[in-house]
N, C-alpha and C positions, 0 to 999 in steps of 0.2 A: 502833763502839767495840769493843776486844779485851771478851771474857768474862771475862778477870782484871783489867781493870783497877779497880779501887777505889774511885778517887778521884773519880767521879761515881755518888753513892749510887743516882740513879734514881729514879723514881716513888713506892718503897716507901722510901727512907731506906737508909745505912750498914747493913752488915751489923753486927750486935752482937758484942762481943769480951768478954774479961775484963774489961777497965776499964770498959767502958759500963753502969752502974749502972739506966737507962731502961729501963721496961718495954714491952717489943715490943708492937705494935700488934694489935689482936683483927681476928682475917678475919672478916669478913661470912659468914652462913652463907647456902646456899640456901633454897630450898621442902623440900627432902629433908631439911635439918638438916645436910647434910655440909660441908665446909670447901670455899669456895672454889677453886677449880683457879687456880694463879696463874700469868699470862703471858696472859690472854684479857680481854672486857669484863664487865663485871659487870651483868649483865639480871636474874638477883632484884633487885638493888638497884634497879635502873630498875621493876622492878613496882612494888615495896614504894612508891615513889616517887609514882608514879600514881594507888594506890590509898588512899594519903595525901591528894594532892588532890584526889579523889573524896569522898573522907569530908568535907573541908573545904566543898567548894563545897554539899555535898545536909546539912550540918550533923549528920553522923554523929557517932558516939562517939570522942572522941580530934580531933575537928577543930572549926575556927570556924566558922559557918555563916554563909553570904553569902546572905541572901536576894536580893539582886538579879539573882542569874543564873538563879532559877528562873520568874520569867515569861519571860526568853530561851527559855530551852529548852522551854516551853510552849507561846510564840509558834511556833517554829520547826517542834513537831511540826505544831501545827496547820496551819501553812503548806502541810506537805507533804502533808498529810490532804486539805485544798482543794484542790491542786494534783491529787492523782489522778485528779480528776472530768473532766479535759482529755481528750478521745478523739477519734480520727478515722474518720468513716465513710468508704468509699470508692467511687467511683461505681456499681459493681455491687450494693453493699449497699444493706440499708435497717438502721436500726437501731432496737429497740423497748427503751424506758425501762421498768424495772419498780419501782414503789414499794413497797417491803416487800412483794416477790413478788408484787405484783398489776400488770396491765398500766397504765399510765401516758397514754405519747405514742409516735407513730413520729416518728423523726429520718431527713430526708433526708441526702446527701451529705454532707462536708465535716467542717472543726474544732466539734466539738460539746462542750456541758457539763451533767454530771448530777451531782448530788448522790453526795458520796464512800460508799463501803461504809462500814455495812450500811445505810443509807438506801436508795440507788438503785443499780441495777446495769442493767447494757445486754446486750442480746442482739444480736448481728449474723446476721443473712440474706442468703445470696448471693440476690437476687432476677434477676439475667439468667442464670445460669447454667443451663444445660441437664441436668437429671440423667437416669440410665438404669434402670429398674430391669425385673430379666428376672423370669419367670414361668415355671416348668418345669425350671429348674436352668439353669445357664450354660454348657452343654456336654455332649455325649454321655457324657462319663464322670462327670458330677454330674448328670444329668436326674434328677427327683424325679417319679414316678409319681404322685403323688398330688394334684399339683399338675396334671399335663400332659394326662393322659388324660381323656376327657370322653366324653359320649356324643352322638353326633348325631341329627338329625331322623328318618332312618332308621332310627335303633336300632344303630346301628355304633360300636364303640369307635375314637375317634382320638387318636393321640399329639402335642400340640400343644406346641412352644415359642415365645414370642413377647416381646416387650421393650415395654416400653412409656418413652416421651419426654416428661416433663413440667417444667416450672418454678415458680417461686414463683409467684403473682401476689399474694398478701398475707398479709405476713410476719407480723401482728399475730395473723391466725386460723392461719394454719401453725404456730405455736407452742403456741395453746391451743385449736384446736377439737377435737383428736386427742392421744392420750398420745404414739402414736408415730406421725408422718404415715406413715413409709416402711412401715411395718407396716400401716398402714391401708390404703393406698394399692394395695400388692401383693393384700389381700384384694379391693380394689372390682375390680381387674384381672381377678383369676381368676373372681370370680362372674360380672363382665360377660360375659368370654368364654364360659365355661358357658352362661349363656341365649343369646348369639345362635348359638353351636355346635348347642345342642339344637334349635332353629327351623331348621338347614339340613340340606340335605342333603350325605353325605359327599363325593361327587363333585365339587362345584363349590368345596367348602376345599380340596382337594388338588389343583385344576386352576384353572381361570380364575375363581373367585369368592373369592379371598383379598383382594383389594382392596375390595369389598364388605362382608365380614366385620371387615375391620381398621376401615374407617370407622363401622359400626354399635356394633362395640365402643368405640371413641373416646368416640362422642357417648351412650353409656349411661354412662361410666366420667364424663364429666365433667356430667353431669345429676345422679349421684348424689353428685359431691362436694360441685355446688354445694348441694344440697339440705343436705348437712350444714354446709355454711361453711368447707369444708376448706381456703381458700385457695390452691388447686393448681390450675392449667391446665393438659389435657392437649395434649401437642402432636401425636405419633401416636403410633399403637401398629403393632407389627410382626411378622409370624410370620416366626419364622426359620426352624422346620420343621413340617412336617404330614404324617401317616402312620398308617400300621397301627401298633399296638404292633409291638415286635420279637417275639410269640410266634405271632402270627398272620401275620407277613409271608409265608411261604410258601399261605398258603391265601387272601390276600388274590388274590395274584399268580395263584393259580389261576381265582378268580372273574374277575379283571380279561381273563383271556385266556378264560374264557367269555363273558362279555359283550362283549369283541372279536368272537367269532366269531359272537354274534349279531346284532351290527350287521352288520357283512358281508355275513351271510346276508337281513337285511332291504332292505341297501342292492341285493343284487342283485334281490331279488323287487322294491322300488320302480321299477328299472330296469327290468325285464320288463315290469310295468305299465306304466310309463309307454310304451313302445315300443307295445306291444299298444293302448294308447290312443291313442297318435299317428297310427298304423295305421289304426284305426276310424273317428276322426274325418276322415283322409285318404279313406277308402273312403267314406264317407258323403257327405263332399263334392262326390267324384265323381258319386254314384249323385244325388244330389240335382242336382247340373250337368247331367247325362245328362236328368234329369228334366224341368228346365226348358227345355231346349232341344228334345225332344221338346214338349213343350207350346206352346213357339213355333211349331216345325215345322209340327204339326197345326192352331194357329190359323190360321197363317199359308196351308196350304192351302186349310183350309176356306174364309177367307176369299174367297182365289182361285178355289176351286169355286165359290160364293155369286156372286163377282162374272161370272164366266163362265156361270152357269147365265141371270144378269139379261142378260148379252148375246145368250144364244139366246132366250131369252123376248121379248126386243126385236126382233129377227130374226123368230122366229114370227108376232107379232101382225103383223108388215107382210108376211110371205110364209109362209102356214102350209105348202101344199104344197112348194113348193121347200125347205124348214128341215126338214120330216119326210122329202123325200128323200136329204137331205144329211145326216140325222141316221142313216139307214140305212145309204147307205153306207159312212159313218165306222165305224159301229159294226162290220160285216160285215168290213169293212180290219182291224181289230184284230184279228177273231177268227180270218179265215183268214189271217191275214200267214204265219203258220208252217206252214200245214196244203197235204197233198198233195191239195188238192182243185182240180179246175179249173174254171171256170164260164162255158158260152159261152152266149153269148144268141144262141137259134137264129132269130131271127124275120126272116123274108125270105130265110131258106138255103136255097138248092135241089139242095144237094149236100152230103152227110158231109164231116167238116170231120175232117182227120188232125192230129194232136199229135205234136209231136216226142217221145223217149223222157225229153229230160230235164227234162220237165215233171213227171214222175213222182216223181224222185228229192226225197229228202229239203232242204227248205232249213233251210242253218245262215246265219242272217243277223243283224245286231243289229238290237234293236227299233228302229223308228219312231218317232218324236215324231208325236203326236196333228196331222193336219191341218187348217189352220187354215179356221175357220167360213167358206165365202163361199158366194155366191148360185148354184144353177146350174140347170142346164136338168134339166124331169122325164123320167127314161130308164124305156126297158121294164122289167118286173119279170123279172129272171134267175132263169136255171133250169138246172140241172145235165146 
């Protein structure tokens, strides 16, 4: 429709002229009291109509009360309030229902219902989640000397940062046993670690004894928390770092070097001692074996001499004269076999005996074995 077409008056009627005596329509005013802008929707009028309908429903001034709608509104509000009591407990959670702030019951995972607020409310606690609490700071830059520096059993200062892994074992006790469970857990961890470290030497803590310290700390923490009824289960205690404080690191290294030198000297001394002891034991064993051999030899020789004497005695009893002569000849043979003397039996000799010069030369011969005893004829006495 062209803008200058006046045939169609539009929604506001035809424009007035000098012949039209009718009063022009009043323009509605908005909330600000100004005239409504022509050509747009009438928002102010819509708001006025809504307000009027509400006044009619509630029986306010200027409206007609409709009492049938009040129960409907109240019933709907009650239904919404009652439906707000439904809630879902996840598989990893445990729900604690509080009635006017006091513990009422525990709920397992699933769709559950409780009386809506403010009568009852629900606290959900994750019971399968592993929580981690750091003691001594979360890193080298966030170290807390008040928590990490402890005194060992040999009166040395050590700086320990450790973590505690735990989970909720009983949700109701976890919520009500302590005011702040995590703060209480951290205090118990620090106290338990100080007690265990105070009974342990420094060297095992920083070397091979960490596992025992961690185990004893976890057991002591669990015992303390159980006595409180805290509803917390300790999974693990892990020492993240253990060493001397930064202010005494240089002195600690010097002490370690001196200790290593002392250990080295002690090891060398032990090696020398073991060598000397082993050599002495070897010499003692050798001497003992030699003595045992000599004893055996002497016993056997004595036994043989005794047996020989018995044999000679037997022969002597049979022929005393022959035996005496034989013993005399054997004895003289042993004595004179290395001598330069010549014994000549001059019995029955009528002319001088001339001996060769070689007879008087020194004799160098191997010793002869003793002559076996045998019966012999008696001979005349030898002369020189």
